[in-house]
C-alpha positions in Angstrom: -24.1 -155.4 -144.3 -21.2 -155.3 -146.5 -20.3 -151.8 -144.7 -20.2 -153.7 -141.2 -17.8 -156.3 -142.6 -15.4 -154.0 -144.4 -15.4 -152.2 -140.6 -14.8 -155.2 -138.6 -14.7 -158.0 -140.3 -16.2 -161.4 -140.3 -14.5 -163.1 -137.4 -15.2 -160.3 -135.2 -18.7 -160.4 -135.8 -19.0 -164.2 -135.0 -17.2 -163.6 -131.5 -19.4 -160.7 -130.7 -22.5 -162.8 -131.7 -21.3 -165.7 -129.1 -21.0 -162.9 -126.6 -25.0 -162.8 -126.7 -25.3 -166.5 -126.3 -27.9 -167.3 -123.3 -25.0 -170.1 -121.9 -22.3 -167.4 -121.4 -24.5 -164.7 -120.2 -26.9 -166.4 -117.8 -24.1 -167.7 -115.7 -22.4 -164.2 -115.5 -25.9 -162.9 -114.5 -26.5 -165.6 -112.0 -22.8 -164.9 -110.2 -23.4 -161.0 -110.4 -26.8 -161.6 -108.8 -25.6 -164.0 -106.5 -23.0 -161.4 -105.3 -25.7 -158.4 -105.1 -28.3 -160.7 -103.1 -25.7 -161.2 -100.1 -25.6 -157.8 -99.7 -28.8 -156.0 -98.1 -28.4 -152.7 -99.6 -28.6 -154.6 -103.1 -30.7 -157.6 -102.5 -33.9 -156.4 -103.8 -32.2 -154.8 -107.0 -30.6 -158.5 -107.6 -34.3 -159.9 -107.2 -36.0 -157.5 -109.5 -33.3 -157.6 -112.2 -33.4 -161.5 -112.0 -37.4 -161.1 -112.6 -37.4 -158.7 -115.2 -34.7 -161.0 -116.8 -37.5 -163.9 -116.6 -40.0 -161.6 -118.3 -38.0 -160.6 -120.8 -37.0 -164.2 -121.7 -40.5 -165.6 -121.5 -41.8 -162.8 -123.9 -38.6 -163.8 -126.0 -39.2 -167.6 -126.0 -43.1 -167.1 -126.6 -42.7 -165.2 -129.6 -40.4 -167.8 -131.1 -42.6 -170.6 -130.1 -45.6 -168.9 -131.7 -43.6 -168.7 -135.1 -41.6 -171.8 -135.0 -45.1 -173.8 -133.8 -47.9 -172.1 -135.4 -46.2 -169.6 -138.2 -47.2 -166.4 -136.2 -44.9 -163.9 -137.6 -45.0 -160.5 -139.4 -44.4 -160.5 -143.1 -44.3 -156.8 -143.7 -41.6 -156.3 -141.4 -39.6 -159.6 -141.6 -40.5 -160.7 -138.1 -40.3 -164.4 -136.7 -39.5 -163.8 -133.3 -37.6 -161.6 -130.7 -33.6 -161.9 -131.1 -32.4 -163.6 -127.7 -29.0 -162.7 -128.1 -30.3 -159.1 -128.3 -32.6 -159.1 -125.7 -30.2 -161.1 -123.1 -27.4 -158.6 -123.8 -29.6 -155.2 -123.6 -31.1 -156.7 -120.2 -27.5 -158.2 -118.6 -24.4 -156.1 -120.1 -25.2 -152.7 -118.6 -25.6 -154.0 -115.1 -22.8 -156.2 -115.1 -20.7 -153.1 -116.6 -21.7 -150.9 -113.6 -20.8 -153.8 -111.3 -17.2 -153.6 -112.4 -16.3 -149.8 -111.6 -17.0 -147.4 -109.1 -20.3 -146.4 -110.1 -20.3 -143.0 -108.6 -17.4 -142.2 -110.7 -17.8 -144.5 -113.9 -21.4 -145.3 -113.6 -22.7 -143.6 -116.3 -19.8 -144.7 -119.0 -20.3 -148.5 -117.6 -23.7 -148.4 -118.6 -23.2 -146.9 -121.8 -20.7 -149.5 -122.5 -22.8 -152.0 -121.9 -25.8 -150.8 -124.0 -23.4 -150.0 -126.8 -21.9 -153.9 -126.6 -25.7 -155.0 -126.8 -25.9 -153.0 -130.0 -22.8 -154.3 -131.4 -24.1 -157.9 -130.7 -27.5 -157.0 -132.3 -25.7 -155.7 -135.1 -23.6 -159.2 -135.5 -27.1 -160.9 -135.6 -28.0 -159.2 -138.8 -24.4 -159.1 -140.1 -24.4 -163.5 -140.3 -27.7 -163.8 -141.7 -29.8 -164.8 -138.4 -31.9 -162.0 -137.8 -33.8 -159.4 -139.1 -33.6 -155.6 -138.1 -37.1 -155.7 -136.7 -36.2 -158.9 -135.0 -33.0 -157.4 -133.1 -34.8 -154.3 -132.6 -37.3 -156.0 -130.3 -34.7 -157.7 -128.7 -32.8 -154.4 -127.6 -35.9 -153.1 -126.9 -37.2 -155.7 -124.4 -33.6 -156.2 -123.0 -33.1 -152.3 -122.4 -36.4 -151.9 -120.9 -35.5 -154.7 -118.3 -32.1 -153.7 -117.4 -33.1 -149.7 -117.3 -35.9 -150.5 -114.9 -33.8 -152.6 -112.7 -31.2 -150.0 -112.7 -33.8 -147.0 -111.9 -34.8 -149.0 -108.8 -31.1 -149.0 -107.4 -28.8 -146.9 -105.8 -25.9 -147.0 -108.2 -23.0 -145.9 -105.8 -23.7 -149.1 -103.6 -23.5 -151.7 -106.9 -19.6 -152.4 -106.6 -19.0 -155.7 -105.9 -16.0 -157.4 -104.1 -12.8 -157.3 -106.3 -12.8 -161.3 -106.6 -16.0 -161.4 -108.9 -15.1 -159.0 -111.4 -11.9 -160.7 -112.3 -13.8 -164.1 -112.5 -16.7 -162.5 -114.6 -13.7 -161.0 -117.1 -12.3 -164.2 -117.4 -15.4 -165.9 -117.9 -16.5 -163.5 -120.9 -13.0 -163.6 -122.1 -12.8 -167.7 -122.2 -15.9 -169.0 -123.0 -16.7 -167.4 -126.2 -13.7 -169.3 -127.6 -13.9 -172.7 -125.7 -18.1 -173.2 -125.1 -19.4 -175.5 -127.5 -22.1 -173.4 -129.9 -25.2 -172.8 -128.3 -28.1 -175.4 -128.9 -31.0 -172.8 -127.6 -32.6 -172.7 -131.1 -32.9 -176.4 -131.4 -34.6 -176.3 -127.4 -37.3 -173.9 -128.8 -37.9 -175.8 -132.0 -38.3 -179.0 -130.4 -40.9 -177.3 -127.6 -42.7 -175.4 -130.4 -43.2 -178.7 -132.3 -44.4 -180.5 -129.2 -46.8 -177.7 -128.2 -48.4 -177.3 -131.9 -48.2 -180.9 -132.9 -46.8 -180.0 -136.2 -43.9 -182.3 -137.8 -41.8 -179.4 -139.1 -41.1 -176.2 -137.8 -42.5 -172.8 -139.9 -39.3 -171.1 -141.2 -38.4 -167.4 -142.8 -39.0 -168.9 -146.1 -42.6 -169.6 -145.1 -43.3 -166.6 -143.8 -41.8 -164.6 -146.9 -42.8 -166.9 -149.5 -45.7 -168.8 -149.0 -47.0 -171.4 -151.1 -50.0 -171.2 -153.3 -53.3 -171.4 -151.2 -51.5 -170.6 -147.9 -52.0 -167.3 -145.9 -49.2 -164.9 -146.6 
């Protein structure tokens, strides 16, 4: 990842990766969904979007629990679970971006920006050494499927929300990456996986890639 480091620099990648944290994205998505829910024209879109995010999140958590608790991964592609940062970014940012502009004029560019930001956040997960390419690719695909399906069900020109909410969203996204405590999601998933599996220690990437003698690879 030396090319990406040279392109943007390490601090930028760490800032980008924070933009994919669930503690930052879910409140923004909830606020946006609330604004869509109060309008009859966009109510069904909001419900479908939230449902699809929930399904994508369940798949992501299940994949992580399966590996951390039972070691169910894929050694050949270095896969230990779907990247939550990549998934949530691809599921949420395109819809957020679309709600901030006049969809009939700038809609396509806003959606492209949302997906582009999600890709950068996914790359940041590889640059800082947290996820493999297969894990971020899976996250992007699942998240993009959720947002693209939700948007396919919508009438994009009616998506724009009241001016005060875009300002609140911009302020939230600008301030929280710098001031919100670091995400504890992984530790919560680890505790869940250990509780369900009954094991004392989590499986790690090293266990997958370098199994001890006598263990299955």
